[in-house]
Kinemage of the C-alpha trace (Angstrom):
@kinemage 1
@onewidth
@group {chain A} dominant
@subgroup {mainchain}
@vectorlist {calphas} color= white
{ca unk a 1} P -28.763 94.573 -5.015
{ca unk a 2} L -27.060 91.158 -5.735
{ca unk a 3} L -28.005 89.389 -8.970
{ca unk a 4} L -27.462 85.470 -9.347
{ca unk a 5} L -26.679 84.051 -12.564
{ca unk a 6} L -27.110 80.340 -13.076
{ca unk a 7} L -25.238 78.380 -16.094
{ca unk a 8} L -27.093 75.313 -17.038
{ca unk a 9} L -24.853 72.038 -16.997
{ca unk a 10} L -24.637 71.916 -20.962
{ca unk a 11} L -23.846 75.363 -21.305
{ca unk a 12} L -20.977 74.996 -18.619
{ca unk a 13} L -19.883 71.862 -20.143
{ca unk a 14} L -19.865 73.573 -23.523
{ca unk a 15} L -17.759 76.511 -22.054
{ca unk a 16} L -15.289 74.566 -20.191
{ca unk a 17} L -14.637 72.485 -23.474
{ca unk a 18} L -14.273 75.214 -25.566
{ca unk a 19} L -11.819 76.811 -23.094
{ca unk a 20} L -9.784 73.485 -23.111
{ca unk a 21} L -9.576 73.270 -26.919
{ca unk a 22} L -8.181 76.764 -27.328
{ca unk a 23} L -5.517 75.676 -25.023
{ca unk a 24} L -5.020 72.753 -26.474
{ca unk a 25} L -4.538 73.841 -29.996
{ca unk a 26} L -2.570 76.787 -28.816
{ca unk a 27} L 0.027 74.581 -27.363
{ca unk a 28} L -0.172 72.334 -30.475
{ca unk a 29} L 0.358 75.560 -32.778
{ca unk a 30} L 3.446 76.780 -30.546
{ca unk a 31} L 1.725 79.899 -29.190
{ca unk a 32} L 1.817 78.168 -25.579
{ca unk a 33} L 4.611 75.937 -24.112
{ca unk a 34} L 3.400 72.512 -23.991
{ca unk a 35} L 4.196 72.217 -20.306
{ca unk a 36} L 2.121 75.532 -19.596
{ca unk a 37} L -0.714 74.286 -21.443
{ca unk a 38} L -0.881 70.825 -19.613
{ca unk a 39} L -0.730 72.875 -16.646
{ca unk a 40} L -3.575 75.205 -17.717
{ca unk a 41} L -5.673 72.079 -18.656
{ca unk a 42} L -5.118 70.465 -15.554
{ca unk a 43} L -6.324 73.390 -13.959
{ca unk a 44} L -9.219 73.915 -15.629
{ca unk a 45} L -10.431 70.377 -15.087
{ca unk a 46} L -10.018 70.591 -11.142
{ca unk a 47} L -11.808 73.828 -11.360
{ca unk a 48} L -14.560 72.626 -13.327
{ca unk a 49} L -14.881 69.517 -11.116
{ca unk a 50} L -15.083 71.797 -8.315
{ca unk a 51} L -17.835 73.942 -9.683
{ca unk a 52} L -19.912 70.829 -10.714
{ca unk a 53} L -19.442 68.990 -7.147
{ca unk a 54} L -20.948 72.280 -5.689
{ca unk a 55} L -23.718 72.396 -8.009
{ca unk a 56} L -24.359 68.757 -6.818
{ca unk a 57} L -24.042 69.501 -3.173
{ca unk a 58} L -26.438 72.222 -3.436
{ca unk a 59} L -29.215 70.229 -5.363
{ca unk a 60} L -28.612 66.955 -3.101
{ca unk a 61} L -26.447 66.656 -0.188
{ca unk a 62} L -27.529 63.473 1.009
{ca unk a 63} L -24.820 60.864 1.306
{ca unk a 64} L -23.048 63.277 -1.008
{ca unk a 65} L -19.221 61.393 -0.348
{ca unk a 66} L -20.823 58.243 -1.826
{ca unk a 67} L -22.569 59.892 -4.808
{ca unk a 68} L -21.114 57.968 -7.746
{ca unk a 69} L -20.721 61.344 -9.384
{ca unk a 70} L -18.580 62.790 -6.605
{ca unk a 71} L -16.412 59.733 -6.421
{ca unk a 72} L -15.723 59.758 -10.013
{ca unk a 73} L -14.985 63.240 -10.353
{ca unk a 74} L -12.473 62.737 -7.238
{ca unk a 75} L -11.353 59.029 -7.619
{ca unk a 76} L -11.052 59.153 -11.461
{ca unk a 77} L -10.936 62.393 -13.159
{ca unk a 78} L -9.749 64.340 -10.206
{ca unk a 79} L -7.203 62.041 -9.350
{ca unk a 80} L -5.769 60.217 -12.273
{ca unk a 81} L -5.777 63.087 -14.683
{ca unk a 82} L -5.727 66.126 -12.184
{ca unk a 83} L -3.729 65.863 -8.990
{ca unk a 84} L -1.163 63.203 -10.215
{ca unk a 85} L -0.169 65.613 -12.905
{ca unk a 86} L 1.815 67.645 -10.336
{ca unk a 87} L 4.417 64.766 -10.683
{ca unk a 88} L 5.442 66.670 -13.583
{ca unk a 89} L 6.216 70.080 -11.981
{ca unk a 90} L 7.948 68.747 -8.486
{ca unk a 91} L 11.224 70.238 -7.882
{ca unk a 92} L 14.490 68.925 -9.090
{ca unk a 93} L 15.367 67.821 -5.712
{ca unk a 94} L 12.598 65.138 -5.548
{ca unk a 95} L 14.037 62.153 -7.981
{ca unk a 96} L 10.762 61.405 -9.774
{ca unk a 97} L 12.694 59.388 -12.465
{ca unk a 98} L 12.818 56.368 -10.060
{ca unk a 99} L 9.469 56.014 -10.239
{ca unk a 100} L 9.447 56.016 -13.811
{ca unk a 101} L 8.435 59.603 -14.614
{ca unk a 102} L 10.602 61.336 -16.759
{ca unk a 103} L 11.073 64.991 -15.403
{ca unk a 104} L 10.379 68.178 -17.581
{ca unk a 105} L 8.691 65.812 -19.756
{ca unk a 106} L 5.596 66.542 -21.473
{ca unk a 107} L 4.126 65.498 -24.780
{ca unk a 108} L 1.706 66.978 -27.423
{ca unk a 109} L -0.082 63.322 -26.618
{ca unk a 110} L -0.394 64.310 -22.897
{ca unk a 111} L -1.894 67.641 -23.394
{ca unk a 112} L -4.294 65.912 -26.073
{ca unk a 113} L -5.188 63.406 -23.275
{ca unk a 114} L -5.585 66.055 -20.521
{ca unk a 115} L -8.205 67.865 -22.964
{ca unk a 116} L -10.092 64.759 -23.576
{ca unk a 117} L -10.393 64.501 -19.871
{ca unk a 118} L -12.273 67.795 -19.753
{ca unk a 119} L -14.569 66.321 -22.433
{ca unk a 120} L -15.345 63.605 -20.125
{ca unk a 121} L -15.567 65.447 -17.398
{ca unk a 122} L -18.542 67.673 -19.286
{ca unk a 123} L -20.082 64.334 -20.770
{ca unk a 124} L -20.298 62.775 -17.174
{ca unk a 125} L -22.103 65.857 -15.732
{ca unk a 126} L -24.274 66.153 -18.889
{ca unk a 127} L -25.261 62.565 -18.678
{ca unk a 128} L -25.998 62.831 -15.073
{ca unk a 129} L -28.297 65.356 -14.789
{ca unk a 130} L -29.840 64.583 -18.238
{ca unk a 131} L -33.806 64.181 -18.171
{ca unk a 132} L -33.313 60.579 -19.492
{ca unk a 133} L -31.668 59.385 -16.242
{ca unk a 134} L -34.532 61.056 -14.249
{ca unk a 135} L -37.170 59.355 -16.498
{ca unk a 136} L -35.786 56.088 -16.086
{ca unk a 137} L -35.883 56.732 -11.957
{ca unk a 138} L -39.283 57.836 -12.546
{ca unk a 139} L -40.952 54.834 -14.459
{ca unk a 140} L -43.125 52.246 -12.863
{ca unk a 141} L -40.821 49.327 -12.892
{ca unk a 142} L -37.880 51.365 -10.914
{ca unk a 143} L -40.610 52.831 -8.580
{ca unk a 144} L -42.012 49.598 -7.732
{ca unk a 145} L -38.492 48.356 -7.137
{ca unk a 146} L -37.726 51.243 -4.664
{ca unk a 147} L -40.958 50.691 -2.962
{ca unk a 148} L -40.531 46.973 -2.366
{ca unk a 149} L -36.914 46.969 -1.639
{ca unk a 150} L -35.145 50.248 -0.908
{ca unk a 151} L -37.828 52.395 1.249
{ca unk a 152} L -38.214 50.174 4.580
{ca unk a 153} L -35.278 48.720 6.232
{ca unk a 154} L -35.178 44.879 6.415
{ca unk a 155} L -33.700 42.137 8.721
{ca unk a 156} L -31.090 40.184 7.510
{ca unk a 157} L -31.938 36.714 7.325
{ca unk a 158} L -30.269 33.764 9.042
{ca unk a 159} L -27.363 32.279 7.415
{ca unk a 160} L -26.908 34.915 4.629
{ca unk a 161} L -23.707 35.835 6.092
{ca unk a 162} L -22.580 32.075 6.296
{ca unk a 163} L -23.869 31.413 2.688
{ca unk a 164} L -21.828 35.016 1.319
{ca unk a 165} L -18.468 33.974 3.118
{ca unk a 166} L -18.512 30.557 2.213
{ca unk a 167} L -19.372 30.826 -1.336
{ca unk a 168} L -16.627 33.551 -1.485
{ca unk a 169} L -13.596 31.455 0.169
{ca unk a 170} L -14.765 28.366 -1.729
{ca unk a 171} L -14.410 29.998 -4.927
{ca unk a 172} L -11.375 31.843 -4.138
{ca unk a 173} L -9.687 28.498 -3.102
{ca unk a 174} L -11.072 26.927 -6.494
{ca unk a 175} L -9.172 29.891 -8.194
{ca unk a 176} L -6.067 29.163 -6.362
{ca unk a 177} L -6.300 25.218 -7.176
{ca unk a 178} L -6.552 25.679 -10.710
{ca unk a 179} L -3.621 28.521 -10.960
{ca unk a 180} L -5.473 31.516 -11.707
{ca unk a 181} L -5.702 33.642 -8.476
{ca unk a 182} L -4.559 37.014 -8.870
{ca unk a 183} L -1.069 37.978 -9.800
{ca unk a 184} L 0.050 34.398 -8.849
{ca unk a 185} L -1.710 32.857 -11.656
{ca unk a 186} L -0.108 31.819 -14.810
{ca unk a 187} L -1.081 32.945 -18.289
{ca unk a 188} L -1.231 29.309 -19.846
{ca unk a 189} L -3.744 28.701 -16.641
{ca unk a 190} L -5.687 31.703 -17.342
{ca unk a 191} L -6.055 30.703 -21.222
{ca unk a 192} L -7.047 27.059 -20.274
{ca unk a 193} L -9.758 28.029 -17.908
{ca unk a 194} L -10.950 31.200 -19.915
{ca unk a 195} L -14.571 29.012 -20.381
{ca unk a 196} L -15.378 29.084 -16.733
{ca unk a 197} L -13.011 30.980 -14.972
{ca unk a 198} L -15.557 34.239 -14.556
{ca unk a 199} L -17.796 32.091 -12.738
{ca unk a 200} L -15.441 31.449 -10.097
{ca unk a 201} L -14.406 34.967 -9.979
{ca unk a 202} L -17.785 35.957 -9.243
{ca unk a 203} L -18.244 33.684 -6.454
{ca unk a 204} L -15.258 35.104 -5.005
{ca unk a 205} L -16.722 38.566 -5.431
{ca unk a 206} L -19.504 37.504 -2.718
{ca unk a 207} L -16.711 37.701 -0.308
{ca unk a 208} L -16.570 41.379 -0.672
{ca unk a 209} L -20.478 41.413 -0.464
{ca unk a 210} L -20.086 39.811 2.956
{ca unk a 211} L -17.963 42.339 4.129
{ca unk a 212} L -20.331 45.206 2.824
{ca unk a 213} L -23.603 43.538 4.346
{ca unk a 214} L -21.756 42.710 7.721
{ca unk a 215} L -20.384 46.397 7.892
{ca unk a 216} L -23.705 47.666 6.972
{ca unk a 217} L -24.861 45.601 10.006
{ca unk a 218} L -22.241 46.504 12.245
{ca unk a 219} L -23.028 50.497 11.804
{ca unk a 220} L -27.237 50.319 11.111
{ca unk a 221} L -27.518 49.505 15.084
{ca unk a 222} L -25.413 48.735 18.133
{ca unk a 223} L -23.850 45.422 16.996
{ca unk a 224} L -23.891 42.367 18.853
{ca unk a 225} L -21.040 40.118 19.964
{ca unk a 226} L -22.039 37.605 16.896
{ca unk a 227} L -21.836 40.807 14.522
{ca unk a 228} L -18.600 41.776 15.932
{ca unk a 229} L -17.045 38.423 15.632
{ca unk a 230} L -18.418 38.032 11.881
{ca unk a 231} L -17.304 41.438 11.516
{ca unk a 232} L -13.441 41.172 12.153
{ca unk a 233} L -13.568 37.702 10.982
{ca unk a 234} L -14.622 38.852 7.537
{ca unk a 235} L -12.238 41.771 7.725
{ca unk a 236} L -9.302 39.373 8.183
{ca unk a 237} L -10.245 37.237 5.210
{ca unk a 238} L -10.741 39.913 2.799
{ca unk a 239} L -7.434 41.377 3.837
{ca unk a 240} L -5.754 37.874 3.384
{ca unk a 241} L -7.402 36.679 0.630
{ca unk a 242} L -9.175 39.478 -1.157
{ca unk a 243} L -6.107 41.843 -0.630
{ca unk a 244} L -2.887 40.624 -0.220
{ca unk a 245} L -3.098 36.964 -1.560
{ca unk a 246} L -4.302 38.634 -4.989
{ca unk a 247} L -0.830 40.423 -5.485
{ca unk a 248} L -2.732 43.795 -6.378
{ca unk a 249} L -1.908 46.602 -3.673
{ca unk a 250} L -5.266 48.529 -4.297
{ca unk a 251} L -7.166 45.227 -3.327
{ca unk a 252} L -5.485 45.568 0.244
{ca unk a 253} L -7.028 49.010 0.693
{ca unk a 254} L -10.128 47.721 -0.485
{ca unk a 255} L -11.836 46.353 2.808
{ca unk a 256} L -10.997 49.553 4.687
{ca unk a 257} L -12.739 51.742 2.084
{ca unk a 258} L -15.669 49.387 2.070
{ca unk a 259} L -15.817 49.884 5.668
{ca unk a 260} L -15.337 53.369 5.647
{ca unk a 261} L -18.273 53.919 3.204
{ca unk a 262} L -20.454 51.656 4.733
{ca unk a 263} L -20.417 53.659 7.866
{ca unk a 264} L -20.995 56.685 6.032
{ca unk a 265} L -23.948 55.552 4.294
{ca unk a 266} L -25.793 53.980 7.360
{ca unk a 267} L -24.686 57.072 9.859
{ca unk a 268} L -23.919 59.818 7.703
{ca unk a 269} L -20.379 59.885 9.335
{ca unk a 270} L -16.895 58.438 8.905
{ca unk a 271} L -14.607 57.361 11.586
{ca unk a 272} L -10.736 58.691 11.352
{ca unk a 273} L -9.709 55.240 12.327
{ca unk a 274} L -10.499 53.997 8.937
{ca unk a 275} L -8.825 56.894 7.152
{ca unk a 276} L -5.692 55.634 9.566
{ca unk a 277} L -6.216 52.136 8.545
{ca unk a 278} L -6.064 52.859 4.617
{ca unk a 279} L -2.781 54.755 5.209
{ca unk a 280} L -1.231 52.325 7.197
{ca unk a 281} L -2.388 49.620 4.560
{ca unk a 282} L -0.630 51.558 1.889
{ca unk a 283} L 2.550 51.738 3.552
{ca unk a 284} L 2.549 47.853 4.549
{ca unk a 285} L 1.415 46.776 0.863
{ca unk a 286} L 3.571 48.346 -1.013
{ca unk a 287} L 6.988 46.646 0.008
{ca unk a 288} L 5.540 43.441 0.903
{ca unk a 289} L 3.801 43.219 -2.582
{ca unk a 290} L 6.400 44.509 -4.732
{ca unk a 291} L 8.994 41.986 -2.929
{ca unk a 292} L 6.313 39.099 -3.699
{ca unk a 293} L 6.026 40.216 -7.301
{ca unk a 294} L 9.734 40.630 -8.159
{ca unk a 295} L 10.217 37.152 -6.514
{ca unk a 296} L 7.161 35.718 -8.666
{ca unk a 297} L 8.700 37.208 -11.991
{ca unk a 298} L 11.917 35.817 -11.412
{ca unk a 299} L 10.660 32.380 -10.749
{ca unk a 300} L 8.344 32.435 -14.114
{ca unk a 301} L 7.019 28.910 -14.817
{ca unk a 302} L 8.578 27.334 -11.422
{ca unk a 303} L 6.311 29.755 -9.675
{ca unk a 304} L 3.886 27.467 -7.361
{ca unk a 305} L 0.838 29.444 -8.710
{ca unk a 306} L -1.521 26.493 -7.253
{ca unk a 307} L -0.128 26.146 -3.529
{ca unk a 308} L -1.768 28.493 -0.840
{ca unk a 309} L 1.077 27.504 1.488
{ca unk a 310} L 3.941 28.242 -0.586
{ca unk a 311} L 2.201 31.233 -2.072
{ca unk a 312} L 1.754 32.519 1.466
{ca unk a 313} L 5.350 31.803 2.400
{ca unk a 314} L 6.901 33.810 -0.478
{ca unk a 315} L 4.148 36.889 0.188
{ca unk a 316} L 5.269 37.057 3.937
{ca unk a 317} L 8.293 34.976 4.675
{ca unk a 318} L 10.424 34.789 1.608
{ca unk a 319} L 14.024 33.097 1.879
{ca unk a 320} L 17.172 34.799 1.222
{ca unk a 321} L 17.802 32.629 -1.885
{ca unk a 322} L 14.262 33.780 -2.865
{ca unk a 323} L 14.886 37.319 -2.523
{ca unk a 324} L 18.626 37.294 -4.052
{ca unk a 325} L 17.281 35.453 -7.178
{ca unk a 326} L 14.787 37.926 -7.922
{ca unk a 327} L 17.392 40.747 -7.362
{ca unk a 328} L 15.284 42.794 -4.853
{ca unk a 329} L 16.840 45.135 -2.494
{ca unk a 330} L 14.810 46.807 -0.160
{ca unk a 331} L 17.202 49.916 0.156
{ca unk a 332} L 17.550 50.212 -3.710
{ca unk a 333} L 14.335 52.288 -4.254
{ca unk a 334} L 14.661 55.265 -2.297
{ca unk a 335} L 11.670 57.002 -3.589
{ca unk a 336} L 9.016 57.509 -0.974
{ca unk a 337} L 5.580 55.558 -0.798
{ca unk a 338} L 3.565 58.668 -1.785
{ca unk a 339} L 5.697 59.349 -4.741
{ca unk a 340} L 5.383 55.608 -6.027
{ca unk a 341} L 1.568 55.622 -5.524
{ca unk a 342} L 1.390 59.223 -7.466
{ca unk a 343} L 3.228 57.426 -10.348
{ca unk a 344} L 1.186 54.485 -10.553
{ca unk a 345} L -2.089 56.339 -9.964
{ca unk a 346} L -1.195 58.936 -13.053
{ca unk a 347} L -2.847 57.698 -15.966
{ca unk a 348} L -1.692 60.513 -18.068
{ca unk a 349} L 1.760 59.225 -19.226
{ca unk a 350} L 0.655 55.603 -19.827
{ca unk a 351} L -2.877 56.476 -21.644
{ca unk a 352} L -0.798 59.202 -23.917
{ca unk a 353} L 1.086 56.292 -25.593
{ca unk a 354} L -2.433 54.830 -26.626
{ca unk a 355} L -3.287 58.278 -28.205
{ca unk a 356} L -0.102 58.602 -29.892
{ca unk a 357} L -0.460 55.213 -31.397
{ca unk a 358} L -4.000 56.084 -32.588
{ca unk a 359} L -2.923 59.129 -34.156
{ca unk a 360} L 0.043 57.535 -36.167
{ca unk a 361} L -2.269 54.941 -37.799
{ca unk a 362} L -4.656 55.787 -40.665
{ca unk a 363} L -6.275 52.170 -39.762
{ca unk a 364} L -5.637 50.158 -36.940
{ca unk a 365} L -3.148 47.222 -37.432
{ca unk a 366} L -4.578 43.560 -37.541
{ca unk a 367} L -5.008 42.176 -33.735
{ca unk a 368} L -5.994 45.577 -32.482
{ca unk a 369} L -9.093 45.899 -30.314
{ca unk a 370} L -12.362 46.781 -32.235
{ca unk a 371} L -13.758 49.099 -29.473
{ca unk a 372} L -17.053 49.700 -30.865
{ca unk a 373} L -17.840 46.493 -31.455
{ca unk a 374} L -16.859 44.958 -28.454
{ca unk a 375} L -18.830 47.613 -26.451
{ca unk a 376} L -22.177 46.812 -28.176
{ca unk a 377} L -21.540 43.154 -27.915
{ca unk a 378} L -20.227 43.412 -24.086
{ca unk a 379} L -23.805 42.886 -22.670
{ca unk a 380} L -24.016 39.667 -24.769
{ca unk a 381} L -20.339 38.891 -23.163
{ca unk a 382} L -21.991 38.865 -19.894
{ca unk a 383} L -24.358 35.967 -19.844
{ca unk a 384} L -23.480 33.877 -22.800
{ca unk a 385} L -21.015 31.349 -21.427
{ca unk a 386} L -17.617 30.522 -23.666
{ca unk a 387} L -18.804 27.180 -24.174
{ca unk a 388} L -21.357 28.272 -25.984
{ca unk a 389} L -19.985 30.994 -27.867
{ca unk a 390} L -16.420 30.134 -28.603
{ca unk a 391} L -15.640 33.091 -30.294
{ca unk a 392} L -16.194 35.319 -27.455
{ca unk a 393} L -13.585 37.807 -26.930
{ca unk a 394} L -10.681 37.140 -24.201
{ca unk a 395} L -10.644 40.426 -22.578
{ca unk a 396} L -6.727 40.826 -23.032
{ca unk a 397} L -6.666 44.407 -24.386
{ca unk a 398} L -4.373 44.765 -21.805
{ca unk a 399} L -1.604 42.360 -23.069
{ca unk a 400} L -2.085 44.014 -26.752
{ca unk a 401} L -1.382 47.610 -25.120
{ca unk a 402} L 1.782 46.132 -23.577
{ca unk a 403} L 3.289 44.117 -26.603
{ca unk a 404} L 2.063 46.234 -29.615
{ca unk a 405} L 1.541 49.815 -28.320
{ca unk a 406} L 4.322 50.017 -25.866
{ca unk a 407} L 6.314 47.795 -28.057
{ca unk a 408} L 7.234 45.211 -25.149
{ca unk a 409} L 6.832 42.320 -27.609
{ca unk a 410} L 8.095 39.414 -25.012
{ca unk a 411} L 6.158 40.963 -21.963
{ca unk a 412} L 3.033 39.099 -20.976
{ca unk a 413} L 2.241 41.790 -18.314
{ca unk a 414} L -1.331 43.508 -18.609
{ca unk a 415} L -1.191 47.557 -18.947
{ca unk a 416} L -4.253 49.598 -18.123
{ca unk a 417} L -4.478 52.221 -21.093
{ca unk a 418} L -7.334 54.023 -19.071
{ca unk a 419} L -10.997 54.518 -19.894
{ca unk a 420} L -10.316 57.780 -21.829
{ca unk a 421} L -7.718 56.319 -24.063
{ca unk a 422} L -9.890 53.262 -24.875
{ca unk a 423} L -12.764 55.030 -25.911
{ca unk a 424} L -10.473 57.650 -28.102
{ca unk a 425} L -8.714 54.600 -29.479
{ca unk a 426} L -12.791 53.475 -30.528
{ca unk a 427} L -13.469 56.375 -32.661
{ca unk a 428} L -12.117 59.937 -31.196
{ca unk a 429} L -13.507 62.743 -29.313
{ca unk a 430} L -17.185 61.837 -30.062
{ca unk a 431} L -16.973 58.439 -28.576
{ca unk a 432} L -15.063 59.826 -25.385
{ca unk a 433} L -18.201 62.467 -25.013
{ca unk a 434} L -20.958 59.709 -25.506
{ca unk a 435} L -19.292 57.045 -23.573
{ca unk a 436} L -19.111 59.613 -20.239
{ca unk a 437} L -22.605 60.439 -20.978
{ca unk a 438} L -23.570 57.066 -20.755
{ca unk a 439} L -21.573 56.808 -17.432
{ca unk a 440} L -23.195 59.836 -15.946
{ca unk a 441} L -26.450 58.367 -16.861
{ca unk a 442} L -26.003 54.846 -15.334
{ca unk a 443} L -24.328 56.878 -12.038
{ca unk a 444} L -27.849 58.978 -11.572
{ca unk a 445} L -29.646 55.887 -11.966
{ca unk a 446} L -27.689 53.808 -9.522
{ca unk a 447} L -27.960 56.107 -6.997
{ca unk a 448} L -31.227 57.706 -7.543
{ca unk a 449} L -33.022 53.929 -7.191
{ca unk a 450} L -31.008 52.502 -4.700
{ca unk a 451} L -31.322 55.692 -2.142
{ca unk a 452} L -28.378 54.190 0.156
{ca unk a 453} L -29.253 56.820 2.699
{ca unk a 454} L -32.259 54.618 3.729
{ca unk a 455} L -32.258 51.128 3.971
{ca unk a 456} L -29.279 48.661 4.119
{ca unk a 457} L -30.583 46.743 1.307
{ca unk a 458} L -29.956 50.076 -0.856
{ca unk a 459} L -26.589 50.749 0.535
{ca unk a 460} L -25.646 47.063 -0.353
{ca unk a 461} L -26.590 47.415 -3.971
{ca unk a 462} L -25.195 51.169 -4.224
{ca unk a 463} L -22.005 49.902 -2.336
{ca unk a 464} L -21.493 46.970 -4.617
{ca unk a 465} L -22.239 48.896 -7.982
{ca unk a 466} L -21.639 52.628 -7.592
{ca unk a 467} L -17.758 51.965 -7.026
{ca unk a 468} L -17.815 50.212 -10.444
{ca unk a 469} L -19.270 53.227 -12.116
{ca unk a 470} L -16.861 55.694 -10.109
{ca unk a 471} L -13.485 54.128 -10.069
{ca unk a 472} L -13.166 53.855 -13.753
{ca unk a 473} L -9.901 55.017 -14.657
{ca unk a 474} L -8.547 51.913 -15.055
{ca unk a 475} L -11.414 49.802 -16.822
{ca unk a 476} L -12.285 49.704 -20.588
{ca unk a 477} L -15.794 50.856 -21.482
{ca unk a 478} L -16.752 47.040 -22.580
{ca unk a 479} L -15.537 45.623 -19.208
{ca unk a 480} L -17.646 48.295 -17.368
{ca unk a 481} L -20.716 47.431 -19.125
{ca unk a 482} L -20.300 43.650 -18.538
{ca unk a 483} L -19.763 44.544 -14.612
{ca unk a 484} L -22.777 46.454 -14.736
{ca unk a 485} L -24.979 44.493 -16.952
{ca unk a 486} L -23.795 41.236 -14.858
{ca unk a 487} L -23.668 42.444 -11.399
{ca unk a 488} L -26.328 44.733 -10.911
{ca unk a 489} L -28.752 41.944 -11.597
{ca unk a 490} L -26.838 39.563 -9.165
{ca unk a 491} L -26.687 41.992 -6.173
{ca unk a 492} L -30.260 43.227 -6.676
{ca unk a 493} L -31.080 39.418 -6.600
{ca unk a 494} L -28.861 38.792 -3.633
{ca unk a 495} L -30.330 41.382 -1.685
{ca unk a 496} L -33.848 40.345 -2.207
{ca unk a 497} L -33.258 36.769 -0.474
{ca unk a 498} L -30.727 37.703 2.045
{ca unk a 499} L -32.905 40.758 3.287
{ca unk a 500} L -36.411 39.807 4.827
{ca unk a 501} L -38.392 42.244 2.912
{ca unk a 502} L -42.133 42.899 3.221
{ca unk a 503} L -43.280 43.606 -0.180
{ca unk a 504} L -45.669 46.708 -0.764
{ca unk a 505} L -47.922 46.436 -3.636
{ca unk a 506} L -48.707 50.114 -5.589
{ca unk a 507} L -50.976 50.967 -8.237
{ca unk a 508} L -49.891 52.799 -11.224
{ca unk a 509} L -52.413 55.459 -10.025
{ca unk a 510} L -50.343 55.844 -6.934
{ca unk a 511} L -46.968 56.120 -8.655
{ca unk a 512} L -48.527 58.903 -11.296
{ca unk a 513} L -49.633 60.736 -8.445
{ca unk a 514} L -46.081 60.587 -6.711
{ca unk a 515} L -46.795 58.384 -3.867
{ca unk a 516} L -43.779 56.539 -4.564
{ca unk a 517} L -41.734 59.401 -4.963
{ca unk a 518} L -38.784 59.861 -2.921
{ca unk a 519} L -39.237 62.104 0.226
C-alpha cells in the first residue's frame, strides 16, 4: 500500500532554508569549498522551485504559465539566481572573461547571496499560499470587483485603441522632445524634468497597454481585417518606439512576449512563431543596441537626445565616423549572443558587491539609501507630485550603487543591484524574507482577482500587473510598490472604461453563500 506524505508550504520552506544555511555556513567555515557551496545552493534552489511549481500545478493548473508565482520562480529566481550561475562552471574553452565574468571566481558574498535567494523563494511561496492572500480574494470588495468586471467577457468600446495608441505615442514624443527618452536621454535633462517626467512615462506605458488590448482582441475570436491591421501597426510602433528607440535590449523582446502571453491567456496555447521571434529579436537587438550605446557614450553632451531623426539614424544607419569615434568594432567581441545574454541576466556577481558593502560597514555611509523608509513611503511617492513634495526621492539608487558600491565615482550609469540585495541592505535576512512574503501575497491576489482565463478585461489587468510582480530581479522593493500602487488602479480604471461592462449587483448574502466565488 502506497503512503503519500504531504509537506506543508511553511515546513518545506523551513527545511530548504535550514539546508541552505548549513551549506552556506559550511562553506564560510572552510568545511566546503566555496565553489562547491555555491553549486550546491544553486541546485537546492532549482530543486525547491521545481517542487513548489509541481505543488502549484497540482492545486491549480488554470493558465499555469502566466501565474505570477510561476513566472517569478522561472524568470527571476530560477534564471537570475539559478540557471545563469552555470557561467562560473563553464569549461576553459569558453572565454567567459570576454563578457565580464571572472572564471573560477566565487566569493563568500556570492555564496551568501545565493543562500538569500533560497530565503526569498521560501518567503514568496509562504506568502502566496498564506491565509491572508485568500481572505483578501474572498472579501466582499474583491468579490464584487470579480463579479462586475472579470466574470463575463465584454466588448471593446469604439475608439479605445485610438485613445491608447494616441496617448502612448504622444507621451513618448514629448519625452524625446525634452530629452528624457530611454538611453538617449541626458542626466541633466532627467534631473530638470524630475517634477513631471513620471506622468509622460505613464502615458507612454499606454502604448504597451494598447498592444495587450489588441493582442487579446486578436486571439479572443477570429480577427477582422480592422483588428489585424491595428495588431500589426501597434506591434511595429512598440518595436520601434517601445523597443529599439529606448536603447534597452529587453524592451525589444517585450512586444513578442506580450503577444505570446496574451495568446496563451485567451486560448491556453502559445504559437511557436512568437518563440522564434523572441529568439530572433535577441540576436538582432544585441549588435544594434550595443553599437548605439557605444556611439551615444562617445558623444556625451553632444548627443542629439531631443531629435527623433538623428537618434534613428544613429541607431540603424550610423556613419563610419560615428562608429570609429566610438571605437566600436563588430568583430572585437567574439562572445556568442547566448553568453552575453547569460552574463547580463545573472544577478549574483553584481548583487554580491552590495552584500559585501553592507557587511563591511557597521552603519551605512551618508548618502546611502534608507531602504525601509523608502519602502514605507513608496505608496505616498506613487501619487504625491514632486512640485508638492519637493523632498521626494529621485529614485537614483542605481547611480549610488555605481558610484559608491562599485567605486566608479565618475560614471553616471545606473546599475541594478537586484531585489534581494536591496532588501538585504535594508536590514538583513529578515527583511529579505518578509519582503518576498509580501510579494507572494500580491501575486496570489492579482491572479485570484483578475482570473485571466475568463475575460479580456481580466487578462488585460493581469498582463499589465502580473509581469510587474514576476520579473522583479532588477527592481527595488520601493519601485515595485510604486508600480503596484500606481499602475494597478490605473489599469483597473482603464479596463472599466474601454470595455462595455454590464455591471451585476450582488448582495452581501450572495457573497457569503459563495455565489460570487470562482467556479
